[in-house]
Every structure is written in structure tokens, then in C-alpha cells.
VMD Tcl script that draws the C-alpha trace (Angstrom):
set ca {
  {93.43 153.34 55.96}
  {91.00 152.27 58.66}
  {88.33 154.49 60.17}
  {87.97 155.52 63.77}
  {85.07 153.80 65.50}
  {84.99 156.13 68.48}
  {85.38 153.29 71.01}
  {87.66 154.84 73.60}
  {88.50 151.53 75.27}
  {90.15 150.05 72.19}
  {93.90 150.20 71.69}
  {94.69 152.00 68.43}
  {97.34 150.11 66.49}
  {98.93 151.40 63.28}
  {100.27 148.60 61.07}
  {102.87 149.75 58.54}
  {103.12 146.87 56.08}
  {103.25 146.82 52.29}
  {102.79 143.05 51.98}
  {99.06 142.34 51.76}
  {99.49 138.72 52.90}
  {101.35 139.69 56.08}
  {98.87 142.49 56.79}
  {96.10 139.93 56.48}
  {97.83 137.64 58.98}
  {98.01 140.47 61.51}
  {94.31 141.22 61.04}
  {93.43 137.52 61.38}
  {95.47 137.25 64.59}
  {93.71 140.27 66.09}
  {90.31 138.95 65.01}
  {91.08 135.63 66.69}
  {91.98 137.43 69.91}
  {88.61 139.20 69.81}
  {86.95 135.77 69.64}
  {89.06 134.44 72.55}
  {88.96 137.29 75.09}
  {90.14 135.01 77.93}
  {93.46 134.61 76.05}
  {93.83 138.27 75.10}
  {96.82 139.31 77.21}
  {96.28 142.96 76.30}
  {93.10 143.08 78.32}
  {91.27 145.12 75.67}
  {90.30 145.00 72.03}
  {92.53 146.42 69.31}
  {91.44 148.72 66.50}
  {93.74 148.24 63.52}
  {94.76 150.98 61.09}
  {96.81 149.97 58.06}
  {99.34 152.04 56.11}
  {100.75 150.35 53.01}
  {103.61 152.81 52.41}
  {106.01 154.79 54.56}
  {104.60 158.05 53.19}
  {101.09 157.02 54.20}
  {102.34 156.04 57.65}
  {104.14 159.35 58.10}
  {101.00 161.27 57.18}
  {98.90 159.17 59.54}
  {101.35 159.47 62.45}
  {101.40 163.24 61.95}
  {97.62 163.55 62.06}
  {96.59 160.83 64.52}
  {97.66 159.40 67.86}
  {98.23 155.66 68.21}
  {98.78 153.42 71.21}
  {101.33 151.34 69.29}
  {102.91 151.17 65.84}
  {103.68 147.76 64.31}
  {106.28 148.36 61.62}
  {107.84 146.24 58.89}
  {111.21 147.90 58.29}
  {111.08 146.94 54.61}
  {107.74 148.67 53.96}
  {107.64 150.38 50.58}
  {111.19 149.41 49.72}
  {112.71 151.14 52.75}
  {116.00 149.73 53.98}
  {117.78 149.57 57.30}
  {116.37 151.72 60.09}
  {115.21 154.52 57.78}
  {111.48 153.88 58.21}
  {111.70 153.40 61.98}
  {113.79 156.50 62.62}
  {111.52 158.74 60.57}
  {108.37 157.47 62.27}
  {109.96 157.59 65.72}
  {110.79 161.26 65.21}
  {107.11 161.93 64.48}
  {105.77 159.81 67.35}
  {108.47 159.75 70.05}
  {106.05 158.83 72.83}
  {104.50 155.88 70.94}
  {105.87 152.35 71.45}
  {107.05 150.54 68.31}
  {107.12 146.82 67.59}
  {109.24 145.72 64.64}
  {107.83 143.05 62.34}
  {110.65 141.20 60.60}
  {111.96 137.92 59.19}
  {114.53 135.72 60.88}
  {117.27 136.69 58.41}
  {116.90 140.34 59.47}
  {116.45 139.76 63.21}
  {119.72 141.56 63.94}
  {118.28 144.74 62.43}
  {115.27 144.49 64.74}
  {117.63 144.23 67.71}
  {119.41 147.38 66.56}
  {116.03 149.11 66.36}
  {115.38 148.09 69.97}
  {118.66 149.66 71.02}
  {117.42 152.80 69.25}
  {114.23 152.79 71.30}
  {111.82 150.24 69.77}
  {109.85 148.40 72.45}
  {109.95 144.93 70.89}
  {109.92 142.84 67.75}
  {108.09 139.83 66.31}
  {109.28 137.40 63.66}
  {106.83 136.94 60.82}
  {107.37 133.20 61.13}
  {105.78 133.43 64.60}
  {102.85 135.61 63.57}
  {99.83 134.16 65.35}
  {97.33 135.48 67.86}
  {99.07 134.50 71.10}
  {102.67 135.40 70.10}
  {101.33 138.71 68.79}
  {99.42 139.41 72.01}
  {102.45 138.56 74.16}
  {104.71 140.79 72.08}
  {102.31 143.73 72.14}
  {101.75 143.50 75.89}
  {105.47 143.22 76.60}
  {106.10 146.22 74.33}
  {103.51 148.31 76.18}
  {105.06 147.42 79.54}
  {108.65 147.98 78.42}
  {107.76 151.33 76.88}
  {105.93 152.47 80.00}
  {108.93 151.41 82.11}
  {111.23 153.53 79.97}
  {108.87 156.51 80.24}
  {108.77 156.07 84.00}
  {112.55 156.07 84.06}
  {112.65 159.36 82.16}
  {110.01 160.98 84.36}
  {111.09 159.83 87.81}
  {113.70 161.80 89.76}
  {115.93 158.72 89.71}
  {119.26 159.85 88.24}
  {122.41 160.02 90.34}
  {123.74 163.56 89.92}
  {127.43 162.64 90.16}
  {127.60 159.67 87.76}
  {124.54 160.17 85.56}
  {123.47 156.58 86.23}
  {120.09 155.50 87.58}
  {119.75 155.97 91.34}
  {118.96 153.15 93.77}
  {115.18 153.87 93.99}
  {114.95 153.98 90.21}
  {116.94 150.76 89.87}
  {114.77 148.87 92.35}
  {111.54 150.02 90.66}
  {112.59 149.52 87.04}
  {114.68 146.44 87.78}
  {111.77 144.50 89.25}
  {109.66 145.47 86.24}
  {112.38 144.21 83.87}
  {112.59 140.94 85.82}
  {108.86 140.39 85.30}
  {109.27 141.09 81.58}
  {112.17 138.63 81.39}
  {110.02 135.96 83.01}
  {107.15 136.65 80.62}
  {109.49 136.60 77.60}
  {111.18 133.44 78.97}
  {114.54 135.19 78.83}
  {117.45 134.81 81.22}
  {118.48 137.77 83.34}
  {121.55 138.63 85.34}
  {122.46 141.05 88.12}
  {126.06 142.27 88.33}
  {127.26 144.13 91.41}
  {130.49 146.13 91.64}
  {131.73 147.62 94.91}
  {134.50 150.22 94.96}
  {136.77 149.06 97.79}
  {138.48 151.55 100.07}
  {135.82 154.16 99.35}
  {135.35 155.05 103.01}
  {138.93 156.26 103.51}
  {139.37 157.95 100.11}
  {138.22 161.37 101.30}
  {140.60 161.36 104.26}
  {143.60 160.16 102.24}
  {143.07 161.75 98.82}
  {140.41 164.42 99.34}
  {136.74 164.75 98.37}
  {137.47 165.67 94.74}
  {139.58 162.55 94.18}
  {136.89 160.41 95.79}
  {134.24 161.84 93.46}
  {136.48 161.31 90.44}
  {136.93 157.68 91.49}
  {133.16 157.26 91.39}
  {132.92 158.96 88.00}
  {135.61 156.67 86.56}
  {133.86 153.65 88.05}
  {130.68 154.72 86.26}
  {132.73 154.96 83.05}
  {133.99 151.42 83.62}
  {130.44 150.15 84.16}
  {129.35 151.69 80.85}
  {132.38 150.23 79.04}
  {131.96 146.71 80.46}
  {128.19 146.61 79.91}
  {127.42 148.52 76.68}
  {124.22 146.54 76.01}
  {122.90 146.31 79.58}
  {119.26 147.20 80.17}
  {119.81 149.10 83.42}
  {122.92 150.68 84.95}
  {122.79 152.23 88.40}
  {124.69 153.58 91.36}
  {122.90 151.78 94.17}
  {125.00 152.85 97.14}
  {127.78 155.19 98.16}
  {130.35 152.84 96.63}
  {128.07 150.26 94.95}
  {127.09 149.93 91.29}
  {124.54 147.48 89.85}
  {123.85 146.28 86.32}
  {120.75 144.39 85.16}
  {120.88 142.58 81.82}
  {118.26 140.56 79.94}
  {119.71 137.71 77.85}
  {123.21 138.61 79.06}
  {126.24 137.66 76.97}
  {128.40 136.05 79.63}
  {132.16 136.42 79.21}
  {134.60 133.57 79.74}
  {136.36 135.90 82.18}
  {134.85 136.68 85.55}
  {133.57 140.18 86.23}
  {136.30 140.54 88.85}
  {138.96 139.82 86.18}
  {137.37 142.11 83.60}
  {137.19 145.00 86.05}
  {140.86 144.48 86.95}
  {141.84 144.49 83.27}
  {139.89 147.72 82.74}
  {141.78 149.37 85.59}
  {145.10 148.14 84.19}
  {144.29 149.72 80.82}
  {143.22 152.91 82.57}
  {146.57 153.30 84.34}
  {148.07 154.59 81.09}
  {145.63 157.53 81.10}
  {146.17 160.62 83.18}
  {144.02 160.60 86.28}
  {143.97 162.25 89.68}
  {141.88 159.53 91.28}
  {143.36 157.10 93.80}
  {144.04 153.49 92.75}
  {140.77 151.73 91.91}
  {140.06 148.29 93.29}
  {136.77 146.42 93.10}
  {134.82 143.57 94.59}
  {132.65 142.34 91.70}
  {130.16 139.50 91.32}
  {127.52 138.24 88.88}
  {124.20 136.74 90.01}
  {121.92 134.76 87.62}
  {118.36 135.75 88.48}
  {116.37 132.92 86.90}
  {116.13 130.80 90.05}
  {116.33 133.58 92.62}
  {113.23 134.46 94.58}
  {115.00 137.26 96.42}
  {114.17 140.88 95.70}
  {116.77 143.13 94.13}
  {116.99 145.03 97.40}
  {117.95 141.81 99.21}
  {120.46 140.80 96.52}
  {122.22 144.16 96.75}
  {122.93 143.79 100.46}
}
mol new
graphics top color blue
foreach p $ca { graphics top sphere $p radius 0.5 }
foreach p [lrange $ca 0 end-1] q [lrange $ca 1 end] { graphics top cylinder $p $q radius 0.2 }
display resetview
């Protein structure tokens, strides 16, 4: 286990890795970044602490505070998400980057859905890929913390509010550009919203919005950001979206058709839906939502 140097400006990184060769590659990559400060995307030096077993990592995370934890899920014979979940419970405010092999990349993606801030394939372990991954992880983690702390949740639907969507969405777009990933904006408008209160009553109108939020969650289970961005408007931002062969308009209509078999007091739901690839768009999210 490494020793604290007392340099406050350094980022404290805990590496949890039982393979000595891979641990050495991480140290070499960080050393190379120190020698090439103009290419260090983190903007500061990194102080590395190394735990060779999960038990050692748990003890260290309990006693110390780290700026980031770089974790091999297979450390010490651990399997699945066991190591990540145990460490995350001890350090919930610390960003995690998963170190993995290509054959287990799907497990790293599951860890990200559980809160990890990023992952890096061991095949790509070099100074610049490592620096890019660490910086992106810091930014993604801080964006998630900002989402939790800001008063940006729509009370009726539980989705992110418009101000929160515009702030976090632009940050996610910058991350997508840095990661060289595609991104997509989907917009769903509940038609006839304006007359719902007069025809069906305020309660039915609110239930229509709640069911629309349910549809958004069902249609976009892996989206990075779901929001109610207007009285009758919902927006979804996805990085590396899995585009369906069916249009969003068709998928929303099919969802409503399936819903008809369930009891509901809401009026008939109809939508105007569209998908917007963001790669070549220079417009702001606020402009695209108009």
C-alpha cells in the first residue's frame, strides 16, 4: 500500500488489482503522464495507492478518502459485481472506473448502470487512454452529483426538470464528443394537453402526464437523462443510443395500444414524437426543444 506524500494538489487514486503486471502498466502510464504534463488531461498529478486484494481495498476505503478508485472486478478471485458493490457501499461519493478485458466488457457496462463512472479495457491501457478515461469519469461523476444536489426534479413525474435537463444534457453532450460517442435527443409531446383539464378535469390531466412519464421510462430504459421539459413535453438524451427499426412515433403508439388493456382514468393519449441525432448539430438543447 502506498504512502501519503502530503501533496494536496495530487489526485489520490486507489488501484484495486491483484495482477502485478497490470498494476505495473497502470503505474507506468501514470509515470509517463508526469513526464508529459502538456498531455495530462487531468490537469494535475496522480498519487497511486495499490491494493492487491479486495479485503485490503475495503480496509483502505474505510480508513482513507480517494478521488477515484480504479477497480479490476476479478481482483482476488472476486466474480461479477461483488467487488464493486462492496466498495461502492463504503465509498458512495467516490467515482469508480472499472478495469476489464474485452471478453468481460458487458460486465463493466452493467457496473456503469449501477453507478460506476467509466471503464477501461486492459488492451487499451496506456497513458493517454487512461488519462481520457479518468477525466471523463471525474466529469460524469460530478454531473451525477450535481443532478442529485440541484432542485431539478419535476414533482409530478419524478423526472428531471427542464433546468436540470439543459444543464446536465449539455455536459453529457461534451462527454459524448470527448469519448467520440454518438448521442441522440428524443422529444415527445403530449397532444391535446391544453384542453384536457376542461374536458376531463385536472386529475385526469395529471394522470396523463404520469402515464406519459411511465411510457418514457419503458421506451428508454438505458437512457442517460429523462426529463419533463415543458407542460406537455418530455425529452430523452442517450449516449450511444440503440436505434430501433421502428420510429419513435410508432413505438409510442404501440405502447399506448398495449396500455388500453389496463384500467386507467386518463383521457386517450396521443403523441407527437421525434428523434434528433446530435453529432452534427451545433444548436443548443434549448433551441432543439422549441
